C-alpha positions in Angstrom: -21.6 88.4 14.4 -20.0 87.0 11.2 -22.9 88.2 9.1 -22.8 91.7 10.7 -19.0 92.0 10.2 -19.4 90.9 6.6 -22.1 93.5 5.9 -20.1 96.3 7.5 -16.9 95.4 5.5 -18.9 95.3 2.3 -20.5 98.7 3.0 -17.1 100.2 3.8 -15.7 98.8 0.5 -18.5 100.4 -1.5 -18.5 103.7 0.4 -14.8 104.0 1.1 -15.0 106.7 3.8 -12.1 109.2 3.7 -10.8 107.4 0.6 -9.5 104.4 2.6 -8.0 101.8 0.2 -9.8 98.6 -0.6 -7.0 96.5 0.7 -6.9 98.3 4.1 -10.7 97.7 4.6 -10.5 94.0 3.8 -7.4 93.4 6.0 -9.0 95.3 8.9 -12.1 93.2 8.5 -10.0 90.0 8.6 -8.2 91.2 11.7 -11.5 92.0 13.5 -12.8 88.5 12.5 -9.7 87.0 14.0 -9.9 89.1 17.1 -13.6 88.3 17.7 -13.1 84.5 17.2 -15.2 84.4 14.0 -12.1 82.8 12.4 -9.0 81.3 14.0 -5.4 81.0 12.9 -6.2 77.5 11.5 -8.9 79.0 9.3 -6.5 81.7 8.1 -3.9 79.0 7.3 -6.6 76.9 5.5 -7.4 80.0 3.3 -3.8 80.6 2.5 -3.3 76.9 1.5 -6.3 77.3 -0.8 -5.1 80.6 -2.4 -1.3 80.7 -2.2 -0.8 79.2 -5.7 -3.4 81.4 -7.4 -2.0 84.5 -5.5 1.5 83.8 -6.7 0.2 83.2 -10.2 -1.4 86.7 -10.1 1.8 88.3 -8.9 3.7 86.5 -11.7 1.2 87.6 -14.3 1.3 91.2 -13.1 5.0 91.2 -13.4 5.0 89.4 -16.8 2.4 91.8 -18.4 4.0 94.9 -17.1 7.4 93.7 -18.4 5.9 92.8 -21.9 4.4 96.3 -21.9 7.8 97.9 -21.2 9.4 95.8 -23.9 6.8 97.3 -26.3 5.5 93.9 -27.3 1.9 94.9 -27.0 2.6 98.1 -28.9 3.9 95.9 -31.7 0.7 93.8 -31.6 -1.5 96.9 -31.7 0.6 98.3 -34.6 0.1 95.1 -36.6 -3.6 95.2 -35.9 -3.7 98.8 -37.3 -1.7 97.7 -40.3 -4.2 95.0 -41.0 -7.3 97.0 -40.4 -6.1 100.5 -41.5 -6.5 102.0 -44.9 -4.9 105.0 -46.7 -1.8 104.9 -44.5 0.4 108.0 -44.4 3.3 109.2 -42.2 3.6 112.4 -40.2 6.0 113.8 -37.6 3.6 112.5 -34.9 3.8 108.9 -36.2 2.0 106.8 -38.7 -1.6 107.6 -39.4 -4.3 104.9 -40.1 -7.8 105.3 -41.3 -9.7 102.3 -39.8 -13.2 101.1 -40.3 -14.8 101.1 -36.9 -16.4 97.7 -37.2 -13.2 96.1 -38.5 -11.1 97.6 -35.7 -13.8 96.7 -33.1 -13.8 93.0 -34.1 -10.0 92.8 -34.0 -9.6 94.6 -30.7 -12.3 92.5 -29.0 -10.6 89.3 -30.3 -7.2 90.8 -29.3 -8.6 91.4 -25.8 -10.0 87.8 -25.7 -6.5 86.5 -26.7 -4.8 88.3 -23.9 -7.5 87.2 -21.4 -7.0 83.6 -22.4 -3.2 83.6 -22.2 -2.5 86.2 -19.6 -5.6 85.9 -17.4 -8.2 88.6 -17.0 -6.0 90.6 -14.5 -3.0 90.5 -16.8 -5.1 91.4 -19.9 -6.6 94.5 -18.2 -3.2 95.7 -17.2 -2.2 95.8 -20.8 -5.4 96.8 -22.6 -6.1 99.9 -20.5 -2.9 101.8 -21.3 -3.1 100.5 -24.9 -6.5 102.1 -25.4 -5.1 105.4 -24.2 -2.2 105.1 -26.6 -4.6 104.4 -29.5 -7.4 106.9 -29.0 -7.5 110.6 -28.2 -8.5 111.4 -24.7 -11.9 113.2 -24.5 -13.2 113.2 -21.0 -16.3 115.3 -21.6 -18.0 112.7 -24.0 -19.1 109.4 -22.6 -19.5 108.1 -26.2 -16.1 109.1 -27.3 -14.2 106.2 -29.0 -11.7 106.0 -26.1 -14.5 105.4 -23.5 -16.4 103.0 -25.7 -13.3 100.9 -26.3 -12.2 101.1 -22.7 -15.6 99.6 -21.7 -15.2 96.9 -24.4 -11.8 95.9 -23.1 -12.8 96.1 -19.5 -15.6 93.6 -19.9 -14.0 91.3 -22.4 -11.1 90.7 -20.1 -13.5 88.8 -17.7 -15.9 87.4 -20.3 -13.1 85.6 -22.2 -11.2 84.3 -19.2 -12.7 80.8 -19.3 -10.7 78.6 -21.7 -7.5 77.7 -19.8 -6.9 77.0 -16.1 -4.5 80.0 -16.0 -7.1 82.3 -17.6 -8.6 83.3 -14.3 -7.7 82.9 -10.6 -11.1 81.4 -10.0 -10.2 78.7 -12.6 -6.9 78.0 -10.8 -8.6 77.7 -7.4 -11.3 75.4 -8.7 -9.1 73.2 -10.9 -6.8 72.7 -7.9 -9.6 71.8 -5.4 -11.3 69.3 -7.8 -8.0 68.1 -9.4 -9.3 68.8 -12.9 -6.7 68.1 -15.6 -5.7 70.9 -17.9 -7.0 69.2 -21.0 -10.3 68.2 -19.3 -10.8 71.7 -18.2 -10.2 73.1 -21.7 -12.6 70.5 -23.2 -15.5 71.6 -21.0 -14.8 75.3 -21.6 -14.3 75.4 -25.4 -17.9 75.9 -26.4 -18.8 78.2 -23.5 -15.8 80.4 -24.3 -16.7 80.5 -28.0 -20.4 81.4 -27.2 -19.2 84.1 -24.7 -16.9 85.8 -27.2 -19.5 85.7 -30.0 -22.2 87.1 -27.6 -19.8 89.8 -26.5 -19.1 90.9 -30.0 -22.8 91.1 -30.8 -24.0 92.7 -27.5 -21.1 95.2 -27.4 -21.8 96.4 -30.9 -25.5 96.5 -30.4 -25.3 98.8 -27.3 -22.2 101.0 -28.0 -20.4 100.0 -31.2 -23.1 101.6 -33.4 -22.2 105.0 -31.7 -18.7 104.9 -33.2 -18.0 106.9 -36.3 -17.7 104.9 -39.5 -14.0 105.7 -39.8 -11.5 106.2 -37.0 -8.2 108.2 -37.5 -5.6 106.7 -35.3 -1.8 107.3 -34.9 0.8 104.7 -34.0 4.2 105.7 -32.7 5.6 102.2 -33.0 8.6 101.7 -35.3 10.0 98.4 -36.4 13.4 99.0 -34.8 11.7 99.3 -31.3 11.5 95.5 -31.0 13.9 93.1 -32.8 12.8 90.0 -34.6 14.3 87.9 -31.8 12.3 90.0 -29.2 9.1 89.3 -31.1 9.6 85.6 -31.2 10.8 85.5 -27.6 7.6 87.2 -26.4 5.4 84.8 -28.4 7.5 81.9 -27.0 6.6 83.0 -23.5 2.9 83.3 -24.3 3.0 79.8 -25.8 5.0 78.5 -22.9 2.3 79.4 -20.4 -0.5 77.0 -21.5 2.0 74.3 -22.4 3.7 74.3 -19.0 0.3 74.6 -17.3 -0.7 71.3 -19.0 2.5 69.6 -18.1 2.4 70.9 -14.6 -1.2 69.7 -14.1 -0.2 66.2 -15.3 2.8 66.0 -12.8 1.1 67.9 -10.0 3.5 70.9 -10.2 2.1 74.3 -9.0 1.2 76.6 -11.8 2.9 79.5 -10.0 6.3 78.0 -10.6 5.9 78.1 -14.4 4.3 81.6 -14.4 7.2 82.8 -12.2 9.7 81.3 -14.6 8.1 83.1 -17.6 8.0 86.3 -15.7 11.6 86.0 -14.7 12.7 85.3 -18.3 10.8 88.4 -19.4 12.3 90.6 -16.7 15.8 89.4 -17.6 15.2 90.2 -21.2 13.8 93.6 -20.3 16.9 94.3 -18.2 19.1 93.3 -21.0 17.3 95.8 -23.3 17.7 98.5 -20.6 13.9 99.0 -20.4 13.3 97.4 -17.0 14.3 98.6 -13.6 13.3 95.7 -11.3 12.6 97.8 -8.2 10.6 100.4 -10.1 8.6 97.6 -11.8 7.7 96.1 -8.4 6.8 99.5 -7.0 4.4 100.2 -9.9 2.8 96.8 -9.7 -0.8 96.9 -8.2 -0.2 94.2 -5.6 -2.7 95.9 -3.3 -5.5 93.9 -5.0 -3.8 90.7 -3.9 -3.9 91.9 -0.3 -7.5 92.9 -0.8 -8.6 89.5 -2.0 -6.9 87.6 0.8 -8.4 89.8 3.5 -11.9 89.4 1.9 -11.3 85.6 1.7 -10.8 85.5 5.5 -13.9 87.6 6.2 -16.1 85.4 3.9 -14.6 82.3 5.5 -16.2 83.6 8.7 -19.6 83.2 7.0 -18.7 79.5 6.4 -18.0 79.1 10.1 -21.4 80.7 10.9 -23.3 78.1 8.8 -23.6 79.9 5.5 -22.2 76.9 3.7 -25.0 74.7 4.8 -27.6 77.2 3.6 -25.8 77.4 0.3 -25.7 73.6 0.0 -29.4 73.4 0.7 -30.2 75.9 -2.0 -28.0 74.1 -4.5 -29.7 70.8 -3.8 -33.1 72.4 -4.5 -31.8 73.8 -7.8 -30.2 70.5 -8.8 -33.5 68.7 -8.3 -35.0 70.8 -11.2 -33.0 68.9 -13.9 -29.7 69.5 -15.7 -30.8 72.5 -17.8 -32.3 74.5 -15.0 -29.5 73.4 -12.5 -26.8 74.7 -14.8 -28.5 78.0 -15.4 -29.6 78.3 -11.8 -26.1 77.6 -10.4 -24.5 79.9 -13.0 -26.7 82.9 -12.2 -26.6 82.3 -8.5 -22.8 82.3 -8.6 -22.8 85.4 -10.8 -25.0 87.3 -8.4 -23.0 86.2 -5.4 -19.7 87.1 -7.1 -21.0 90.6 -7.9 -21.8 91.1 -4.2 -18.8 89.6 -2.4 -16.2 89.4 -5.2 -15.7 86.3 -7.4 -12.7 84.9 -5.5 -14.5 84.4 -2.1 -17.6 83.3 -4.0 -15.8 80.7 -6.0 -14.3 79.3 -2.7 -17.7 79.0 -1.1 -19.3 77.5 -4.2 -16.4 75.0 -4.6 -16.7 73.9 -1.0 -20.5 73.5 -1.4 -20.2 71.5 -4.6 -17.2 69.4 -3.5 -19.3 66.5 -2.3 -21.7 66.4 -5.3 -19.1 65.1 -7.8 -20.9 66.9 -10.7 -18.3 68.6 -12.9 -20.9 70.4 -15.2 -22.2 72.2 -12.1 -18.7 73.1 -11.1 -18.1 74.7 -14.6 -21.5 76.5 -14.4 -20.4 77.9 -11.1 -17.1 79.0 -12.7 -18.8 80.7 -15.6 -21.1 82.6 -13.2 -18.1 83.7 -11.1 -16.1 84.8 -14.2 -18.8 86.5 -16.2 -21.5 87.5 -13.6 -18.9 89.2 -11.4 -19.0 92.2 -13.8 -22.4 93.2 -12.5 -20.7 95.4 -9.9 -17.3 97.2 -9.8 -15.9 95.0 -6.9 -17.0 91.7 -8.5 -13.5 90.8 -9.8 -9.9 91.9 -9.3 -9.7 92.7 -13.0 -12.4 95.3 -12.6 -10.7 96.8 -9.6 -7.4 97.0 -11.5 -9.3 98.5 -14.5 -10.9 101.2 -12.3 -7.5 102.0 -10.6 -5.9 102.4 -14.0 -8.7 104.7 -15.3 -8.4 106.9 -12.2 -4.7 107.2 -12.9 -5.5 108.6 -16.3 -8.3 110.9 -15.0 -11.2 108.9 -16.4 -14.3 108.2 -14.3 -17.1 105.9 -15.4 -20.5 107.0 -14.0 -21.6 104.3 -11.6 -25.2 104.2 -12.8 -24.1 103.9 -16.4 -21.7 101.1 -15.4 -24.5 99.2 -13.7 -26.9 99.7 -16.6 -24.3 98.3 -19.1 -23.1 95.6 -16.8 -26.6 94.3 -16.2 -27.4 94.1 -19.9 -24.0 92.7 -21.0 -23.3 90.3 -18.2 -26.7 88.7 -18.2 -26.7 88.1 -22.0 -23.2 86.8 -22.2 -23.6 84.6 -19.1 -26.7 83.1 -20.6 -25.0 82.3 -23.9 -21.9 80.8 -22.1 -24.1 78.6 -20.0 -25.9 77.5 -23.2 -22.6 76.6 -24.6 -21.9 74.5 -21.5 -25.3 72.8 -21.8 -24.5 71.9 -25.4 -21.1 70.5 -24.3 -22.9 68.3 -21.8 -25.6 67.2 -24.2 -23.4 66.4 -27.2 -20.4 65.2 -25.2 -17.8 67.7 -26.4 
């Protein structure tokens, strides 16, 4: 019955009959699982104990990023990027015009997206990057290869591809680091090379597939003015971004939940936004896409029913067969298995199942291979990660729709290549002891 319910819930999520929201389907599935005895209240409580910290971290990051957007901090960063990459600048009534070399702007925006994904997590990054792309590029719905669509695709994918370095860079990282008690510095040490390989691979594969379709020069307009954000405001925002990884490291050492520090940074940002008169707290909360949090929790409960039905034992048996093939094949096997599983059931439930299956093996490299698969391989389908769901919700709000078959074609090419390179970075870390 657990398998049947899971299949039905996933089909409903993909089909979405009558436009039913994702979160309503997953919560309904969790309620049916509880009603049929597939899970019990103790299981629901166990799931909440596992995910409460990461859930609150996501809430805090959503509030923080939306606040920084209202403060115009990211407009400031985009303006500085245009100043650095633009040529032949001139002013007009509509703002400041920049003539930017496409390759130069492409590199900076991908690195900028990676920066946001590392410090604000993949979900926070996508909440900022999507409106930022609409602000930078003219909106041309009729052309799939318009610069706006191309850069939206770049940013949508880099937000997950680059969310590996810190514990706070992805909710999957937080869940895993908490379950295995991985220190912040140890986590970063394992992920430095995979993160570097993933970003470099992203730059190359993005440009190879779509970047070459950009015009040589882009004409962009920025409406940002220096007086929009004071020097104090700029330093304050950078201080908050630097405070996140610093506090995460301190909190991990003393066993303090990460959500406390993220909540503190979000609160400071909101207070500053209120002082500037740019934040209305109730309106901010109303506009925050918290439905994805409800969606993930409901799906967690449904997938936990698979564990009760013996799926975890099947998964452990498969992992043991893969591990017997040696370190190289085991890292790549676990990574791609986790990536495929994440694309089917979402990376948060998949990371929970994989973590539980790997918990008794005491093999950290396999745990990080599992994480890379969940973070990068999840982009194979639109429901693979919360960041992708947030991205699609934002695109619909602006009236942009990515054809599903084109998404699958690009996702298969990009995700497979980037995941392979990231796993190669992890293998190098294990071999050379980085």
